[in-house]
C-alpha positions as CSV (number, residue, x, y, z in Angstrom):
1,M,2.6,83.2,3.7
2,S,1.5,86.6,2.7
3,K,-1.0,87.0,-0.1
4,N,-0.1,90.7,-0.6
5,P,0.2,91.1,-4.4
6,H,3.1,93.4,-3.9
7,S,5.1,90.6,-2.2
8,L,4.7,88.0,-4.9
9,V,7.9,88.8,-6.7
10,G,9.8,88.9,-3.5
11,T,8.4,85.5,-2.5
12,Q,9.5,83.9,-5.7
13,A,13.0,85.5,-5.3
14,K,13.2,84.0,-1.7
15,Y,12.2,80.6,-3.1
16,N,15.0,80.8,-5.7
17,R,17.6,81.8,-3.1
18,G,16.5,78.9,-0.9
19,V,17.2,76.3,-3.5
20,L,20.4,77.6,-5.0
21,G,22.4,76.1,-2.2
22,L,20.9,72.7,-2.7
23,A,23.3,70.1,-1.4
24,P,23.3,67.3,-3.9
25,H,23.6,64.4,-1.5
26,P,23.5,64.5,2.3
27,C,25.1,61.3,3.3
28,R,26.4,59.1,0.5
29,P,30.0,58.9,-0.6
30,L,31.1,60.2,-4.0
31,A,31.9,57.5,-6.6
32,T,34.1,59.5,-8.9
33,A,35.1,63.1,-9.6
34,M,32.7,64.2,-12.3
35,P,31.6,67.5,-13.9
36,N,30.0,70.1,-11.6
37,S,26.5,69.8,-12.9
38,A,24.4,68.4,-10.1
39,S,22.5,66.2,-12.5
40,K,25.7,64.4,-13.4
41,I,26.9,63.8,-9.8
42,M,26.6,60.2,-8.8
43,F,27.2,58.7,-5.5
44,L,28.2,55.2,-4.4
45,A,25.8,54.2,-1.6
46,V,28.2,52.3,0.7
47,W,27.0,51.8,4.3
48,L,29.7,50.5,6.6
49,F,29.3,50.0,10.2
50,S,32.0,49.3,12.7
51,T,29.9,48.3,15.7
52,T,26.4,47.5,14.3
53,P,25.0,45.3,11.5
54,A,24.3,46.7,8.1
55,V,21.0,48.3,7.5
56,A,18.2,46.5,5.6
57,G,18.4,47.2,1.9
58,E,22.1,47.8,1.8
59,N,23.7,48.7,-1.5
60,P,24.4,45.5,-3.5
61,A,27.7,47.0,-4.5
62,S,28.8,47.2,-0.9
63,E,27.7,43.6,-0.3
64,A,30.0,42.5,-3.1
65,R,33.0,44.0,-1.4
66,D,35.2,42.2,1.0
67,N,33.8,43.2,4.4
68,T,37.2,42.7,6.1
69,A,38.6,45.3,3.8
70,T,35.8,47.8,4.1
71,A,34.8,47.4,7.7
72,S,36.6,49.5,10.3
73,T,38.7,46.6,11.7
74,V,40.7,49.1,13.8
75,P,38.5,51.3,16.0
76,V,38.9,55.0,15.7
77,R,40.9,56.1,18.7
78,E,39.9,59.1,20.8
79,P,42.8,61.5,20.5
80,G,44.4,63.1,23.5
81,K,44.2,66.8,24.3
82,A,47.8,67.4,23.2
83,L,47.2,65.8,19.8
84,L,44.0,67.7,19.3
85,K,45.8,71.0,20.2
86,T,48.6,70.2,17.7
87,A,46.1,69.5,15.0
88,G,44.0,72.6,15.7
89,I,40.9,70.7,16.7
90,R,38.6,71.5,19.5
91,E,36.6,68.9,21.5
92,L,33.0,69.9,22.5
93,S,31.1,67.5,24.7
94,G,27.4,67.2,25.4
95,K,25.2,64.6,27.0
96,Y,24.8,62.5,23.8
97,L,27.4,63.9,21.5
98,T,31.1,64.5,21.4
99,L,32.0,66.9,18.6
100,Y,35.4,67.5,17.2
101,T,35.8,70.5,14.9
102,D,38.5,72.8,13.5
103,L,35.9,75.6,13.1
104,P,36.2,78.6,15.4
105,A,33.7,79.3,18.2
106,S,32.4,82.2,16.1
107,S,31.2,79.8,13.4
108,G,28.3,78.6,15.6
109,A,29.6,75.1,15.7
110,D,29.5,75.1,19.5
111,R,25.7,75.2,19.5
112,L,25.5,71.9,17.4
113,V,26.1,69.8,20.5
114,D,23.2,71.3,22.3
115,A,21.0,70.9,19.2
116,F,22.0,67.2,19.0
117,D,21.2,66.7,22.7
118,Q,17.8,68.2,22.2
119,A,17.2,66.0,19.1
120,Y,18.0,62.9,21.2
121,S,14.9,63.3,23.4
122,Q,12.8,64.1,20.3
123,W,14.0,60.9,18.5
124,C,13.1,58.9,21.6
125,S,9.7,60.5,21.8
126,Y,9.0,60.0,18.1
127,F,9.9,56.3,18.2
128,G,8.4,55.7,21.7
129,L,11.7,54.8,23.3
130,P,12.9,55.6,26.9
131,E,15.6,58.2,27.1
132,A,17.6,56.2,29.7
133,R,19.5,53.4,28.1
134,T,21.9,50.7,29.4
135,P,24.6,51.2,28.2
136,P,23.9,54.9,27.4
137,W,23.9,55.7,23.7
138,R,26.4,58.3,22.5
139,A,27.6,59.6,19.2
140,T,30.8,61.1,18.0
141,A,30.9,63.6,15.1
142,C,33.7,65.4,13.2
143,L,32.8,68.8,11.7
144,M,35.6,69.4,9.3
145,R,37.0,72.4,7.4
146,D,40.3,70.6,6.7
147,K,40.0,66.8,6.7
148,K,43.7,66.3,6.8
149,R,43.8,67.6,10.4
150,F,41.3,65.0,11.5
151,A,43.2,62.2,9.6
152,A,46.4,63.3,11.3
153,A,44.6,63.1,14.7
154,G,43.4,59.6,14.0
155,L,39.7,60.7,13.7
156,V,39.3,59.6,10.1
157,P,39.7,55.9,9.5
158,A,41.8,55.0,6.5
159,D,39.0,53.0,4.9
160,L,36.4,55.8,5.1
161,P,35.1,56.4,1.6
162,A,35.2,59.8,-0.1
163,F,32.0,61.7,0.5
164,D,30.7,65.1,-0.5
165,H,28.8,66.4,2.5
166,A,28.3,63.9,5.3
167,Y,28.7,60.3,6.2
168,F,27.9,58.0,9.1
169,R,29.2,54.7,10.3
170,G,27.8,53.1,13.5
171,N,27.7,55.9,16.0
172,R,30.2,58.1,14.2
173,V,29.4,61.0,11.9
174,W,31.7,63.0,9.6
175,I,30.5,66.3,8.1
176,Y,32.2,68.9,6.0
177,E,31.7,72.6,6.8
178,Q,28.7,74.0,5.0
179,K,28.1,77.6,3.9
180,D,24.6,77.6,5.5
181,G,24.4,77.0,9.2
182,Y,20.9,75.6,8.8
183,Y,22.0,72.9,6.4
184,Q,25.1,72.1,8.5
185,R,22.8,71.4,11.4
186,H,20.4,69.5,9.1
187,L,23.2,67.2,8.0
188,L,24.1,66.4,11.6
189,L,20.5,65.6,12.5
190,H,20.0,63.6,9.3
191,E,23.1,61.4,10.0
192,G,22.3,61.4,13.7
193,T,18.8,60.0,12.9
194,H,20.5,57.1,10.9
195,A,22.9,56.4,13.7
196,F,20.2,56.6,16.4
197,M,17.8,54.3,14.5
198,N,20.4,51.8,13.6
199,A,21.5,51.5,17.3
200,T,18.1,51.6,19.0
201,L,15.8,50.0,16.4
202,G,18.3,47.6,14.8
203,S,17.7,49.0,11.3
204,C,16.9,52.1,9.3
205,G,14.3,50.3,7.1
206,P,14.0,50.1,3.3
207,P,15.8,52.8,1.2
208,W,12.8,55.1,0.9
209,F,12.0,55.0,4.6
210,M,15.7,55.2,5.7
211,E,16.2,58.5,3.8
212,G,12.6,59.7,4.1
213,I,12.5,59.5,7.9
214,A,16.0,61.0,8.3
215,E,14.9,63.9,6.1
216,L,11.6,64.3,7.9
217,L,13.1,64.4,11.4
218,A,16.2,66.5,10.4
219,T,14.0,69.2,8.8
220,H,13.8,71.5,11.8
221,A,13.0,74.9,13.2
222,L,15.3,76.9,15.4
223,D,13.7,79.4,17.8
224,E,16.6,81.1,19.6
225,D,18.3,78.0,21.1
226,K,15.3,75.7,20.9
227,V,15.4,73.0,18.2
228,A,12.2,71.4,17.0
229,L,12.5,68.4,14.7
230,N,10.0,67.3,12.0
231,R,8.8,70.7,10.8
232,F,7.3,71.2,7.4
233,P,9.1,74.3,6.0
234,G,6.9,77.4,5.6
235,D,9.4,79.2,3.4
236,A,12.6,78.5,1.5
237,D,14.4,81.1,3.6
238,D,13.7,79.0,6.7
239,V,15.7,76.1,5.3
240,P,18.6,77.5,3.2
241,G,20.5,74.8,1.3
242,W,17.8,72.2,1.8
243,G,15.9,72.3,-1.6
244,R,13.8,69.1,-1.3
245,V,10.7,70.8,-2.6
246,R,12.6,72.0,-5.6
247,L,13.7,68.4,-6.4
248,V,10.1,67.4,-6.7
249,H,9.2,70.5,-8.7
250,D,12.0,69.8,-11.2
251,A,10.9,66.2,-11.6
252,L,7.3,67.3,-12.4
253,K,8.6,69.7,-15.0
254,Q,10.4,66.9,-16.7
255,G,7.3,64.7,-16.7
256,R,8.3,62.4,-13.8
257,R,5.2,62.1,-11.6
258,L,5.9,59.3,-9.2
259,K,3.0,57.4,-7.6
260,I,3.4,56.5,-4.0
261,D,4.1,52.9,-5.0
262,D,7.0,54.2,-7.1
263,V,8.7,55.7,-4.1
264,L,8.1,52.7,-1.9
265,T,9.9,50.5,-4.4
266,Y,13.1,52.5,-4.6
267,D,16.0,50.0,-4.6
268,A,19.3,50.3,-2.7
269,R,21.0,52.1,-5.6
270,A,18.3,54.8,-6.1
271,H,20.0,57.3,-3.8
272,E,23.1,57.4,-6.0
273,Q,21.0,60.1,-7.6
274,V,19.8,63.3,-5.9
275,E,16.1,63.4,-6.9
276,P,15.0,60.4,-4.7
277,Y,15.8,62.5,-1.6
278,G,13.0,64.9,-2.6
279,W,10.5,62.1,-3.2
280,C,11.4,60.2,0.0
281,W,11.1,63.3,2.1
282,A,7.7,64.1,0.4
283,A,6.4,60.5,1.1
284,A,7.4,60.6,4.8
285,A,6.1,64.2,5.2
286,F,2.8,63.2,3.6
287,L,2.2,60.1,5.6
288,D,3.4,61.6,8.9
289,G,1.6,64.9,8.4
290,H,-1.8,63.8,7.1
291,P,-4.3,63.6,9.9
292,R,-5.8,60.3,8.7
293,Y,-2.6,58.5,8.0
294,Q,-0.2,59.7,10.7
295,E,-1.2,57.2,13.4
296,H,-0.8,54.2,11.0
297,F,2.5,55.5,9.7
298,R,4.0,56.0,13.2
299,K,2.8,52.6,14.2
300,L,5.0,51.2,11.4
301,A,7.9,53.6,12.0
302,V,8.9,51.9,15.2
303,H,9.6,48.6,13.4
304,P,12.0,49.5,10.6
305,D,13.8,46.2,11.1
306,A,10.8,44.3,9.7
307,K,11.9,42.4,6.5
308,D,8.4,43.0,5.1
309,F,8.2,46.7,6.0
310,N,6.6,47.8,2.7
311,E,4.2,44.9,2.7
312,R,3.1,45.8,6.3
313,L,2.6,49.4,5.2
314,R,0.4,48.3,2.3
315,R,-1.6,46.1,4.6
316,E,-1.9,48.8,7.2
317,F,-3.3,51.2,4.6
318,A,-5.3,48.7,2.6
319,T,-8.7,50.1,3.3
320,D,-7.5,53.7,2.6
321,W,-5.1,52.9,-0.3
322,P,-7.2,54.4,-3.2
323,Q,-7.8,57.6,-1.2
324,L,-4.2,57.7,-0.1
325,A,-3.0,57.3,-3.6
326,E,-5.3,60.1,-4.8
327,E,-4.4,62.5,-2.1
328,W,-0.7,61.8,-2.8
329,Q,-1.3,62.9,-6.4
330,L,-2.8,66.2,-5.2
331,F,0.0,66.7,-2.6
332,V,2.8,66.2,-5.2
333,E,1.2,68.3,-7.9
334,H,0.6,71.3,-5.6
335,L,3.6,70.8,-3.3
336,E,5.0,74.1,-2.0
337,Y,6.5,75.5,1.2
338,G,3.8,75.7,3.9
339,Y,1.5,73.0,2.4
340,D,-1.3,72.5,4.9
341,L,-2.0,68.8,5.0
342,T,-4.7,69.1,7.6
343,R,-6.8,71.6,5.7
344,E,-6.2,69.8,2.4
345,A,-7.3,66.5,3.9
346,I,-10.4,65.2,2.0
347,D,-13.4,63.5,3.5
348,F,-14.2,61.1,0.7
349,R,-18.0,60.9,1.2
350,P,-19.8,59.2,-1.7
351,G,-22.9,60.9,-3.0
352,K,-26.6,60.2,-3.4
353,L,-28.7,61.2,-6.4
354,L,-29.9,64.8,-6.5
355,A,-33.5,65.4,-5.5
356,A,-35.8,66.7,-8.2
357,T,-36.1,69.9,-6.3
358,G,-32.4,70.4,-6.1
359,T,-30.5,71.3,-2.9
360,K,-28.1,73.7,-1.2
361,V,-24.7,73.0,0.2
362,K,-22.1,75.1,2.1
363,V,-18.4,75.2,1.1
364,A,-15.9,76.3,3.7
365,A,-13.3,78.8,2.4
366,D,-10.5,77.5,4.6
367,R,-10.6,73.9,3.4
368,G,-9.5,72.0,0.3
369,W,-11.9,69.8,-1.7
370,Q,-15.2,69.0,0.0
371,S,-17.7,66.4,-0.9
372,T,-21.3,67.7,-1.5
373,G,-22.7,64.2,-0.9
374,L,-24.4,64.5,-4.3
375,T,-24.1,62.2,-7.3
376,L,-24.2,63.8,-10.7
377,E,-25.0,61.5,-13.7
378,A,-23.0,61.5,-16.9
379,G,-24.6,63.3,-19.8
380,K,-27.1,65.3,-17.7
381,G,-27.0,69.1,-17.2
382,Y,-26.7,70.7,-13.7
383,R,-26.8,74.3,-12.8
384,L,-24.5,75.5,-9.9
385,R,-25.2,79.0,-8.4
386,A,-22.9,80.3,-5.7
387,T,-23.5,83.2,-3.3
388,G,-21.9,84.7,-0.3
389,R,-18.9,86.7,0.9
390,F,-15.8,85.3,2.5
391,Q,-12.2,86.1,3.3
392,V,-9.3,84.8,1.2
393,A,-6.4,86.5,3.0
394,S,-5.6,88.6,6.0
395,D,-2.3,90.4,5.1
396,P,-2.0,93.3,5.2
397,Q,-5.7,93.5,5.9
398,P,-8.7,91.2,5.2
399,W,-9.3,90.4,1.6
400,P,-13.1,89.9,0.9
401,S,-14.1,87.9,-2.0
402,G,-17.2,86.4,-3.7
403,P,-17.5,83.1,-5.7
404,A,-16.2,84.9,-8.8
405,G,-12.9,85.4,-7.0
406,V,-10.5,88.4,-7.0
407,T,-8.6,89.2,-10.1
408,I,-5.8,91.0,-8.3
409,R,-4.3,87.6,-7.6
410,Y,-4.4,84.3,-9.5
411,W,-3.7,80.8,-8.4
412,E,-3.2,78.0,-11.0
413,G,-4.4,80.4,-13.7
414,K,-7.8,81.3,-12.1
415,P,-8.8,84.1,-9.8
416,L,-8.1,83.6,-6.1
417,G,-11.3,82.6,-4.4
418,M,-13.2,81.4,-7.5
419,M,-15.6,78.6,-6.9
420,L,-14.4,75.3,-8.4
421,A,-16.0,72.0,-9.0
422,A,-15.0,68.4,-10.0
423,V,-16.9,65.2,-10.5
424,H,-15.2,62.3,-8.7
425,P,-15.8,58.8,-9.9
426,E,-16.7,56.1,-7.3
427,P,-14.7,54.1,-6.7
428,F,-11.4,55.8,-7.7
429,D,-8.9,53.9,-9.7
430,P,-5.4,54.6,-8.2
431,S,-3.7,54.1,-11.5
432,S,-5.7,57.0,-13.1
433,Q,-5.3,60.7,-12.7
434,S,-7.6,62.3,-10.1
435,S,-10.4,64.4,-11.6
436,L,-9.7,66.8,-8.7
437,L,-6.6,67.9,-10.6
438,K,-8.8,69.1,-13.5
439,P,-11.2,71.5,-11.8
440,I,-14.2,73.2,-13.5
441,A,-14.4,76.9,-13.1
442,I,-17.9,77.7,-11.6
443,G,-17.6,81.3,-10.3
444,E,-21.1,82.6,-9.4
445,D,-23.1,80.7,-11.9
446,A,-22.4,77.8,-14.4
447,T,-24.0,74.8,-16.0
448,I,-22.0,71.6,-16.3
449,E,-22.6,68.3,-18.0
450,P,-20.4,65.7,-16.5
451,A,-18.7,63.2,-18.8
452,I,-18.7,60.6,-16.0
453,T,-21.1,59.7,-13.1
454,G,-19.7,60.6,-9.8
455,T,-19.7,62.6,-6.6
456,L,-19.7,66.4,-6.9
457,Y,-16.8,68.1,-5.0
458,L,-16.4,71.8,-4.5
459,R,-13.7,74.2,-3.2
460,I,-12.6,77.8,-3.6
461,N,-9.5,78.4,-5.6
462,D,-6.5,79.0,-3.3
463,S,-3.0,77.7,-2.6
464,P,-2.8,74.7,-0.2
465,A,-0.2,76.7,1.7
466,E,-2.5,79.7,2.2
467,L,-5.8,78.3,3.5
468,N,-5.2,79.2,7.2
469,D,-6.0,82.9,6.8
470,N,-9.3,82.2,4.9
471,A,-12.7,82.5,6.7
472,G,-16.3,82.1,6.0
473,S,-18.2,80.0,3.5
474,V,-20.1,79.9,0.2
475,E,-23.6,78.7,-0.4
476,V,-24.0,76.7,-3.6
477,R,-27.4,75.8,-5.0
478,I,-27.4,72.7,-7.3
479,S,-30.3,71.9,-9.6
480,A,-30.9,69.6,-12.6
481,E,-31.5,71.3,-15.9
């Protein structure tokens, strides 16, 4: 992302355009017709499968219904070519998907089959499964402009609930035409992830994981005809209609700061609302993208059928849980397109008491919070003096800065590049707010008197999405007053 000050207004405008098309719910059926306000749209989470068992954490409301009435007791028949032609429906066939659509070839729908086929190999790779299966797995999807055509052709079962955007049952997917080609493809990949996991892994996992992993893998990049799943969006324009970042932003503005535990404990009815999709994507993206947590997360991801999935996750991360919970706080608070989880990853290195003669440390300009390895004591005064030149941007040309920062651009109310400090308690209480969210402005020279005893952490002031074009370091001398 450019740090050119003249591009800032345009960047914000692009962000706004990217979220205006936010689809309120990718795969749950509508409960009732309600006012247009997205905040009032509620969805009945009913998961019905014709050929596979219900996923773990199924909506209690659906469990209360008569399965003989809601299940697809009569298989959906594959219509003949004559019937398809009469209905104005085209049949497109790939290696792993048969797509029926009433959209013209000019709509780009034809390329969805190839995108799905590419996704299949990536799903197999992510979950560590062989591509060859006996019998071969195959999905059927209906991409619909006029649902009545598909009903007349026998492609929509009579018991299929009403839905707003997309729905899956077993190995079948139904999608309404979307105004954004990206989001249309995203919906197919999202529902395809559900169908693939349910068929190959026996379950989609608890609610947060079911929706989080589908959002994670369906969020993709398209380079010419090459589809790459599991991509953290760098810009809102890359993912028109998606809007998951905005969902988290809106929740924060309204005072809802969910801890990671809050997301894990979403129940089966949570996704009747829109907001949980943002939080579940964020949780999956955080755990899968963080260099310290990815291996553990993927180890768990291949066993979504485990009844104690969440308990296994907590055990897997037991040693790292306080640090994980704290880094989640930072991730959520500063979430934006292009967030660099690798550069923001923190090495939580506890400190030792400062020597009487003081000491010097180096702070990298292209990293987030960095431990100095020094313990500062509550109530005592410490002087921090920072020196050096470093780069805080490269577009349209290198931006040099010193520890005082550059006032042509601000981040979080402070000059870009300004030296910041925080005193981190040891150990950290996951139920408390991280002190790293309340940085102290140091600049070139400052004296601080910590209210608590803890390890001194330092960083330069910059967006977590814009560390990759920074270079150099700052030398900071720390001495007791």
